N, C-alpha and C positions, 0 to 999 in steps of 0.2 A: 376305476372308481376307488375312492378312498373308503376307509372303514365305515364311516358314518353313512355314506350313500348306500353301501351294500346292506348294512343293518336296516335302514329304512325300506329298502326294496324287499328284503326278506320279511320284514313286518307286514308290508302291503300285501305280499303273496299269501300271508296267512290271516288276512283280515284284521290286522291290528293297526289302528290309526296312529299315524306319526304326528299328527296335529289336529286340532279340533277348535271350533268357536265357542267361547264361553258365553254364559247368559247375558253378559253385558257387551257382547260383540267382540271382545278381545281374542285374537288368535293365539292359542296356547300351543307351543312346541313341546312335544313329549320328549322326555329326557331318555338318553341311551339306557340308563339303568332300568327305567320302567319297561322300555321295549324289550330288553334282554330277559327280564324276569317274567314278563307276560308271554314271550315266545316260549320260555322253558315251561311255563305253566300249561301251554298247549301242546307240550310234547316234543318241541324242537330240540334236539340234543346240542346244547351249547354250553361252553364253559363260563365261568364267571367274567373272564376277560378275554373274549375271542379276538383274534387278529383278523385281518382282511381275508386270509386264505381260509380260515375256519368258516367264516360267514359265507364266503363264495361257495365252499363245499356244501354248506347246508342249503343254499339256495339251488344249487345244481341237483342235489338229491331230491328236492321237492319237485323240480321240473321233471326229473327222470321218473319219479313215481307216477306223475300224471301221464307220462308217455307210455308206460307199460300196464296201466290199469286196464284190464279187459273191458269193463263196464264202468259207467259213472257210479258214484256212491249211491245215488238214487236219481230218478227222473220225476220231476214234478211239473205237470203241464195243466193248462186250462182246458176245459171241455171245448171242443171245436177248433182248437189250435194244433194244427198238424206240425208240431215243432220237430226239430231234428236232434239226434244225439250221436256221439262218436263211440266206437268200440276200437280196442287195440288187440291185434293178434300177431303172431309171428309173421314177418313179411312173406307174403306169397301163400299163406295158409288161407283156407276158406273160413268165412264167417257167416254162420247160419243163425238168424235171429227170429224169434217169434214172442208173442205176448200171451201170457196165460192170464185170463180174466179172472176177476174175483169169483165168479160163479163156476170156474173150472174149465170153461170153454177156451179155445185158443184162437188166435188170428195172426196173420202174417204182417210184416212191415216192408216198406219199399226202400231199396237201397239207392242213395243219391251219390252223385259224382263227388270224388274227394281226391284232388291232385296233391295232397301234401306228401312230401318225400318221406321214406322210412327214417326212423331214428334208431341209432345203435346205442345200446345200454348194455354194458358188461360183455361186450362181444356178440350180443344177439341183436338182429335187426327186427324192429317192431313196425308194423304198418298200421294205418288208421283207415277205418271205413265209417261212412256216415249213413244213418238210416232215419226215415221220416215216419213219425207216428201217423196212424190213420186218424182222420178228423172226426170220426163218429164214435170214438171210444166212450163208453158210459162212465159216469162219475164213480169213484171207488178206488180200492186198493188192489192193484194188479201186479203182475211180475214180468219183467223182461228176462228172457232166457237166451244166452249166447252159447252156441256149441261150435268149437273150432278144434278139428282133430279129435284127440282123446279128452280134451278138456271141456268142461261145462261150467258156466258161471251164471249168477242171477243178480238181479238188483230190483229194488222196489219201484214200481211205476204208480204214481198217485195222480188221478185225474180230479181236478177241483172245479168247482163252479166259477163261471165268469163273474157272477154277482149273486149275493144271497137273495133269494125270492122273499124272505120274510121282511126285509128292509121296507120295501115299497108300500106294504100294507099300512105301516105307521107314518110314512111320508104323506100318504094320501088321507089318512085319518089320524092326526096327531092325538096323543093321549098323555095321561098324567099318572105318576106313581109316586111311591114314598120310599126313602131309604132309612134303614134302621140298623143299629148294631144289636143283633139279636141277644147277646149275652146280657145287655143292659135292660131289655124290655121284658118285664115279668108280669105274670097274672097272679091271682090269688093263690093258685095252686102250684106255683113254680117251687122248686127247691132252692130258692135264693138266686137263681140265675135263669135267664131265658132259655127255652127249650124248643124242640120241634112242634110240640103241641101248642105252644105259645105262637110259634110262626104261623100255623094255620088259623089260630084264633085272631091274631093281629091282621092277617090278610082279610078275614071276613069283616072285621070291624072297619078296616080302611076302604074295603069295597062298598060297604053299606053307608057309612057315614061320611066318607070323603070322595067317593066316586073313583077310587084309584083302580088302575088296570094292572099294576105290578107292584111287588114289594122287593126292593133291592136290599139284599142282606149282605153282611160281612162274610168273609171267607169261612166256610164250614170245615176247612181241612183239619186233619187231626194234629194235635200237639203231642206231647210226650204220653206214652201209654198209661202212666200213673203218676200221682204228684211226686214232686213239684213239677207243675206244668207251666209252659210259656204263656204269658197273658196275651201277647200280640197275636191276632189271627192272621197277621201278614208275615209271620215268621214260623211257619208250620214244620212239623217233622216230615209231612208228606203233603203234596197237593192233590193226589188222586183220591185219597180215602178220608174218611169223615170223623169228626171229633165226637166220641161218645158222651162227652160231657153234656151234649145237647139232648140226650135221651130223656124222655119222660117215663119214669119207672113204672107208673100206673098204667101205661099204655103198652107194656111189654106182655105178649100173651103168656109167656112162661111164668108170669107172677101167680097165675091160677095153679101152677104145679106145686107151689109151696104149701106147707101145712097151715092150717087156719091160725095157728098160734103165731107162725113166722110172718104171715101175711098181715097180722095185726101189729106186729113189731114194725114192719115196713111202713105201714100207714102211719103209725105213731111217729116215726122218724120223719116222714114226710111233713107232718104237721108241725114238728119242732122247726124244721127248716123253712116252713111257710112264713115264719115270723120275720125272716130276713128280708122278705119282699117289701115290707113296710119300713125298711131302713134306707136312709140316704147315705149311709156309709159306703166306703169303697167295697166293691165285689171282691170277695176272697174265693178264688176258684178251688183251691186245693181241698179244703174240708168238704166242699160240696161234691167234688169229683170222688173223693175217697169214699164218701158215704154211698154215691151211686155205684161205684165199683164193687164195694162190699156186697151190696144187694145183688148185683148182676152176677157175681161169683157164685153166690148162694143159688140163684136161679139156674145158672148153667150147670151146676153140680147136680141138680134134680133131673135134668134131662128134658126132652121134648116129645111131644106126641108124634106118632109116625107120620102124620100129615105135615106137621111143622118140620120134622127132620128132612122130609123129601124136598120141601121148599128151600130149606137151608142148603142142602146138597146141590140143588139146581143153581142157587146163587153162587156157590163155590165154583161150579163149572163154568158159569158165565164170566166170572172175573179172572179165572185162570191163575197162571203162576204169579202174577203181580200181587194178588191177594195173599197167596201162601208166603211170598217173600216179606210182605209187610207184616204179617201176623208173626212170622218166624223172628223178624227183628224185634217186635214187641215182646215176644216170649223170652228172647235172649236178655233183653233188658231186665225183665222180671226176674230171671234167674240170677243175674248179676247183683240183685238187691236182696238176695235171700237172707242175708244176715242183717238187713235193715229192719227197724221196727215196723211191722205191718199188721194190719187189723186181721187179715187172714194169714196166720203165721206159717201154715203148712203150704209150701209151694207145690203145686201139682206137677206131674211130669211134663216134659217139654211138649210132647204130642198133644196133651190136653190143653196146655196153655195156647198152643197155636190154634187149636179148635175154638177156644174161648175168644181169642181176638178176632178170628173170622167171623164168629157168631155176632160179636159186637158190631161189626160192619154190616152184617145182615140186618140187624135191628135198625141201625142208622138208615140204611137204604130204605127200609120199610116205612120208617117214620117220616122220613124227608118226602117220600112219595105221597104219603097221607097229607102232609102240609100243602103240597102242590095241588092235590085233588081238592082239598078244602078251598084253596085260592081260586081255582077254576069254577068249582061249584058255586061260589059266592058271586060269580060274574066277572072276575078279572080275565081280561084278554090275554095277558102274558103270564100272570101268575107270579111264582117266585123267580127272581132274577139272581142268579149265583154271581159270586165275585171270585175271580181267580187271582191269587197272590202272584207276585212276580218271581218269587223264588222260595227256597226252603232253608231250614236251619242247617248249618254246617255239620252238626252232629246228629242229624236226624235220619229217619228211615230212608228217605229218597237219596240223601247224600251218600248212604251206604249202598243201597240196592241199585242205584242208578249211576254209580261212580264211574263205570266205563264210559259214560256218555256226558260226563261232567268235567269241569276244570277246577278242581278244589283249591288250587294254590294261588288263585286270585279270588277277590271278593267283589260282589256287586255293590253298587252304591250310586251316589249322585255327586256331580261336581258342585262347587259353591254356587249358590243361587239365592233368591229372595226367601225361600223356606229356611235355609241354614247357610249362613255365609262362610262357614268353615267347611262345607261339604258334608256328605253322609257316607258312612260305611254300614251297609245292611248285613254284612258278614255272610251273605248267601253265595254259594258256588254257582257259577253260570253253566248253561249248556256248553258243551264242547262242540263248536259249529261243524267241524269235519266229521267227528265220531257219531253225532247225531244223524248226519246224512247218511253215513255208512250203515246205520241201524234202520234205515228206511223210514226215519222219523216215527217209529212205532211207539217209543216212550211218550212222545208228545201226543200222539193219537190216543194212547190209552187213557192218559189223564183227562183229556178233553171229553171222550166218550163217556167216562164215569161221571164227571161233573155235570154234563149236559143231560144226563138220564132223566132227571126229575126237575128240570128247569125250563122255563119258557124263554129264558134269555141268559146271557152271561156278560158281565162286565170284566174286561181284561185289564187288570191293574198295570200301569205303566206299559201300555201296548207298544210304546216305542222300542221296548226290549225285544220285539220281534224283528226289529231292523238292526239295532245295535245296542249294546249294553256298556255302561260305564263301569269299568272295573279297576281295582288297584291291587298291587301285590299284597297278599294277605298280611295283616298286622301292620300295614303302612298307612299313612295319612291319605285321605281322599285327594289332596292336592297333587299326589304322585300318580294319579290315575290316568287312564286312556280308554278309548272305546274299541270293543271288538265288534266286528260285523257278522251278521247272520244273513242267510238266504231268505229274505223276507217274502219272496214269492212263494217259497215252500211253506214257511211257517204261518203266514197269513192265509194261504190257500188251503192248508189243512184245517185251520180254524174255521174257515168258511165251509168246508166240506162236512165237517162234523156237526156244525150248527145247522146246516141245511138238512142233514139227515135227521136231526132231532127237532126240526121245525122251530128253532130258537133265534131270537134277535141277538146281535152282538154289538156291544159297546165297547170302545177302546178309550181308556183314560190316556189321552194324548196330550197331557199337560207337561210342562217343563221345557228343556232345551232340545230342540229338534230341527231338522231341515225341512223346509216348507212343502217339498214334494211328497213327504210321507203322508200327510193328510189327504193329498190327491190320490195316492195309491189306496188307502184305506177306504176312501169314499167310493172309488171305482169298484171295489170289491163288495160294497154294501155294508162295510163296517162303520157304525156310527161313531163319531168323535164325542168329546166331553167339553162342554162350555161352562165355565163358572163365572157368574156375574162379575165378581171383583177382578177377574184376570183378563177381561175382554177389552181390548182396545179397538177403535174403529179403524178399518182399512182406508177410509175415505176423508175423514175429518179428524181434527185434533181432539183427543179426549176418549171417553169410553164409547164402546160400540153402540150404534144406533139399533133400536129394537128390530127394525126389518132387516138389519144386516147379520143377525145371528144365523149360524149354519142351519139348514134344513136337516141335514143329516147328522144329528147330534142329540145327545141327552144333555139338556140344559138345566142348571140349577142355581140356586143362589149360593150354595156353600158345598163343602165336601167334609169328609171325616178328618182331613188334615188341617181343617180350620175350626176355630171355636164356633159354637152356635151364633147365629146372626145377632141376636141380642147382645152377646158379649163382644162381637166384632164391632158393632156400631159403637159400643161403649169404649173400644180401644183396649180391650183386655188382652188381645193377642200381642199387642206391643208391650204392655206391662209384663206379661208372662215371660216373653222371650228376653226381656231385659233382666228379669229376676233370675233366669237361667243362664245368663251370660252368653247368649247366642248372637249377640250383635257385634259387629266390628266397627260400628261408627256410633256417633252420639245419639242417645235415645231420644232426645228433643227433636233431632232431625227426622227420626223415624216417625214419631207422632205427627209432626207438621206435615210430612209427605203424605202419611196415611189419611190425615184429616182432609187435605186438599183433594185427594183422590176420591174419597167417599163423597165429598160435596159435589164433585163432578158427576159421579154415578147417580146420586140422588136427584141432582138436577136433570139428568137425563130421564129418570123415571117420572119426574114431575112433568117434563115437557110432553110426555105421551098421554098425560091426563090420568095417570094411575093413582093420584092422590085426590082425585076429583071427590067433592062431597066432604072433604076434611079441611082442617085449618092449614094444612100443609099445601093445599092446591095452588096457592099464590106465593109460596115462600122460596126465595132463593137461597140455597144452602151455602153459597160461597161466603167465606169469611166468618161463618157461625161456628162457635165452639160446640162440642158434642152435646152439652147440657142445654144448648139453645134450639136444638133441632126438633124438639117436640117429643111426643110419646113414641117410645121405641117400638111398641106393638103396632102402632099406626104406620110407622115407617116399614116394618116387616111386611104388613098387609099389602102396602103399595108395591114394594119390591117383587113380591111374589106374583102380584097381578101383572106387573111388567114382564116377568119371565114367562107367564102363562100365554101371553099374546105375542111371543116371538114365533118364527116359522119352524122352530125345532120340532122334529117328529116326536120326541119324548121330552117330557118336562117332569123333573123329580123334585119333591119336597123332602127335606130332612125332618124326621120325626121329632128331633130335639127343638126344632124351630116351632113345631106345632103345639108344644107344651111350654115354650118360654124358657127352656133350659139355658144355663149360661156356662157350665163347665165344659172344657174341650175334652173330647174322647182321646185325642192323640196330639202330642207336640213333636212333630218330626225332628229326628236327630238327638232325642234324649233317651235316657234309660230310666228304669223303675225307681232308682235312687234319686232321680232328678224330678220326675213327674210320674203320676200314677196312670200311665197310658193304658187305655183299653180296660179300665177297671171302674169307670164311672156309670152308676145306675142312672136310668131315665128319671129326671126330677123336673120340677117346675122351677121358676125363677127364684123362688125362696129356699130351694133345697129340699122340698118335700117330694118323696117318691110318687111317680105317677104309674099305675098299673094299667094293663090293657083294658080292664073293666072300667077305669076312670075316664078313658079318653072322650067318650060320647058326652061326658058332662063338662068338658073343658072348653070355655068360650073361645079361647085363642085357637084351638083345634079346628073349630068350625070356621072361624074367620080366615085362617090361612087356607083351609080346604076350599072355601067358596072362592077366595081370590085367585086360587090356582086352577080353577076349572077352565077347560079349553072352550073356544068357540066365542 
């Protein structure tokens, strides 16, 4: 084989795609430069310009490593599936294998015939033996043990559910919820930004006034430990732990430990920040976060009651080393800022700082649990639905603490598509597929179990990343990227296992470029997909998807946080905005014309189902009409939501911004803060006036959209 052929075979052996299909159907051949840099990022030792002999040597080394590995990196199997696995020992040596179950008990395994000849590596013959798992292994995290002579080896054995049991509940009884960006949703007593208390209050209002059974919130993942903090909830410093900016200071029990004078000062500070709630200006996180941290430092310094201390210690014990590592990273960042201007100028000893940051997580855990309890008490079937971001900040806690299981020299992103025709670089380091498996997938399990602890459901952003991720060599353009593959049976299976144990539903955001079989795999596992009105084409006729064709196993909505509110989208503001930001590679007039035509087809589909019945739009054909000729936008929105509510989808989700007539986009993908104020827009009505949680029951459009969205 020539140099190029060997390189592509080596790439394939390490799960690196040598070609892929773009969103427009064009086949992209990945360059040799990208393949080499991606392989080096995965730890394959290659020079900048390897010849054929060097590539062949790397390929041989990879194959030899597989031949001498005593046990697989890990074994992930489905309950009831008596699958086989191979072990490798010195040729002629005995291979004794047993399973140590999660509860400490043990069981044997059956050896199968294996006639593969021995392999010689560095003068040593290695034989292979095959074993079959028992078919009745319980769900959970177990261990395979191999003893051969004087050597003993272990690997993780994870038994996952064949299908999530939570899914069919909502397939049989479809329900409706609301999605909201919690930082943007404030109450009269917020400190200028939405918090955990607001989350519980919003859930109560939505359950009572809109009949909602779940509240889908933005990721609650922690950002930087102190200002300046990242605005995007989708670029966290860790995905496992929680952002203390959402703490409600008045709900912290340690507030009572402060002196009467200090408590009065805290309440006065809160009242000053309450004034921000009635402002439609951009949310500025940093001053709010700093004010909360100053008060929290004061409370922490005063100590806790014995009862509270015992609860705190129990929390630390439960979270284990991961919590200590995260808090230590936060403390180290604090120490590095010792000479920076800080409100609390005297930085405590490192041990006290670590304790402080662990305590913040303890408080977040408590307040998030309280929000979920309020949601369930209000009658919500699911309650709070968490959102799991696709990755983490390259300079954050997870990038540091989980570095052994990441590939930091490549960056996750997206190839060019309709969102951004230049492609996207999200700057996030991906999991290293092989090293994650060698760790028994415990880093993946740990973050899932923490996120699911106080959630009735989880939305997995870019769930396609559990199958493959688009990456590019760090600091290079997205056009130079390619895909790396993951063991989706392991990642999806573990997601299902942890959700099953938590009694949670799972929704995967399966939008974008993907292979069709991916949705089948997710559906078989009971993971719901995501359907967005504007992205759905019919599989049987030309044009938009027919109402009855929507997937049953899906969360279906009119919009998403990556689109402007529906009122703005109907007015074409998404085209105008992207043109202003220079995100198009073709003429904006073509974009407007194409969008106008597609919207007309969608609206006609809505009209054909009778969803505009009783309005002046019932007999209106939207083909050829300009935007201003299509009638009242709120009437259009009402009919669109009625259309979605009568699809077969198990979950139907309304965006809170649509319920109040908001027009500003929360996020414009592929842009930075100096281009657009992503994730900083407070909840407002169509005129830019702030809407607080206490105002919702008095908003006419809120009730109209809620009524149109009721199932049945």
